[in-house]
C-alpha positions as semicolon CSV with decimal commas, in nm:
position;residue;x (nm);y (nm);z (nm)
1;X;6,529;10,145;11,809
2;X;6,801;10,400;11,891
3;X;7,023;10,122;12,028
4;X;6,993;9,925;11,702
5;X;7,088;10,226;11,494
6;X;7,384;10,295;11,724
7;X;7,509;9,935;11,695
8;X;7,464;9,940;11,318
9;X;7,657;10,265;11,291
10;X;7,946;10,115;11,491
11;X;7,967;9,821;11,250
12;X;7,964;10,060;10,957
13;X;8,232;10,289;11,100
14;X;8,489;10,037;11,224
15;X;8,527;9,827;10,907
16;X;8,597;10,140;10,705
17;X;8,854;10,258;10,960
18;X;9,010;9,911;10,959
19;X;9,022;9,906;10,579
20;X;9,197;10,242;10,567
21;X;9,472;10,109;10,798
22;X;9,520;9,803;10,577
23;X;9,612;9,995;10,267
24;X;9,963;9,925;10,148
25;X;10,133;10,245;10,042
26;X;10,247;10,216;9,679
27;X;10,414;10,517;9,521
28;X;10,505;10,534;9,154
29;X;10,845;10,697;9,126
30;X;10,899;11,030;8,957
31;X;11,238;11,174;8,861
32;X;11,278;11,362;9,191
33;X;11,142;11,094;9,430
34;X;11,361;11,054;9,737
35;X;11,347;10,817;10,033
36;X;11,578;10,999;10,275
37;X;11,283;11,134;10,473
38;X;11,170;10,780;10,556
39;X;11,473;10,683;10,767
40;X;11,360;10,555;11,108
41;X;10,993;10,580;11,001
42;X;10,929;10,335;10,714
43;X;11,087;10,035;10,541
44;X;11,102;10,125;10,172
45;X;11,066;9,842;9,924
46;X;11,190;9,956;9,584
47;X;11,067;9,763;9,282
48;X;11,238;9,846;8,953
49;X;11,134;9,725;8,611
50;X;11,194;9,836;8,254
51;X;10,822;9,822;8,172
52;X;10,485;9,817;8,345
53;X;10,416;9,501;8,139
54;X;10,699;9,303;8,302
55;X;10,552;8,979;8,445
56;X;10,795;8,992;8,740
57;X;10,662;9,337;8,832
58;X;10,299;9,225;8,812
59;X;10,376;8,917;9,024
60;X;10,562;9,118;9,288
61;X;10,289;9,378;9,322
62;X;10,033;9,102;9,364
63;X;10,248;8,937;9,634
64;X;10,303;9,265;9,816
65;X;9,930;9,329;9,817
66;X;9,882;8,999;10,001
67;X;10,128;9,073;10,281
68;X;9,890;9,159;10,564
69;X;10,179;9,196;10,806
70;X;10,339;9,464;10,585
71;X;10,085;9,710;10,721
72;X;10,208;9,661;11,075
73;X;10,574;9,659;10,970
74;X;10,578;10,011;10,824
75;X;10,645;9,903;10,465
76;X;10,612;10,157;10,185
77;X;10,649;10,037;9,826
78;X;10,805;10,245;9,550
79;X;10,760;10,127;9,191
80;X;10,980;10,254;8,909
81;X;10,872;10,104;8,577
82;X;11,011;10,375;8,348
83;X;11,383;10,356;8,270
84;X;11,375;10,693;8,094
85;X;11,412;10,956;8,228
86;X;11,637;10,827;8,503
87;X;11,489;10,889;8,845
88;X;11,706;10,973;9,146
89;X;11,644;10,619;9,275
90;X;11,754;10,461;8,944
91;X;12,072;10,666;8,947
92;X;12,146;10,560;9,305
93;X;12,068;10,185;9,282
94;X;12,144;10,121;8,909
95;X;11,896;9,843;8,832
96;X;11,941;9,631;8,520
97;X;11,596;9,501;8,435
98;X;11,384;9,379;8,727
99;X;11,518;9,450;9,076
100;X;11,369;9,453;9,425
101;X;11,541;9,626;9,715
102;X;11,432;9,624;10,080
103;X;11,577;9,906;10,285
104;X;11,562;9,892;10,663
105;X;11,450;10,173;10,888
106;X;11,817;10,251;10,944
107;X;11,859;10,331;10,572
108;X;12,075;10,025;10,496
109;X;12,000;9,777;10,216
110;X;11,869;9,454;10,369
111;X;11,778;9,271;10,048
112;X;11,868;9,317;9,682
113;X;11,734;9,057;9,436
114;X;11,677;9,053;9,062
115;X;11,389;8,806;9,086
116;X;11,057;8,839;9,269
117;X;11,047;8,699;9,620
118;X;10,742;8,555;9,786
119;X;10,566;8,744;10,063
120;X;10,688;8,486;10,313
121;X;11,054;8,535;10,218
122;X;11,022;8,912;10,232
123;X;10,864;8,906;10,579
124;X;11,143;8,678;10,701
125;X;11,400;8,938;10,600
126;X;11,196;9,209;10,773
127;X;11,160;9,002;11,090
128;X;11,528;8,911;11,089
129;X;11,618;9,263;11,178
130;X;11,570;9,526;10,914
């Protein structure tokens, strides 16, 4: 009986630990949000939009949620869907409408597109050497 409870507890513990690792980090940008601390630790993906209702933004967030490999590739997503007041990131990257930017661990821009990319295309850019 004790062995059964032990085995059951293992199955209950490990899926929850696994699920917590597979959570894509999405941060909604505030005016003072900065990504300088992430150099050599994470690959920031910046998603800019003029509204939270933008269909491109909704599509991109859905695609990013499906990238299982993003968890193992140290991706952190920043979403800025409010053009006013200008955030530090908006001032730096100057988006006009929808924009997605992938920044490598070295702090350099690896991808800058004004249309949503599929998860497959984004992972190719990451694998290519960001």
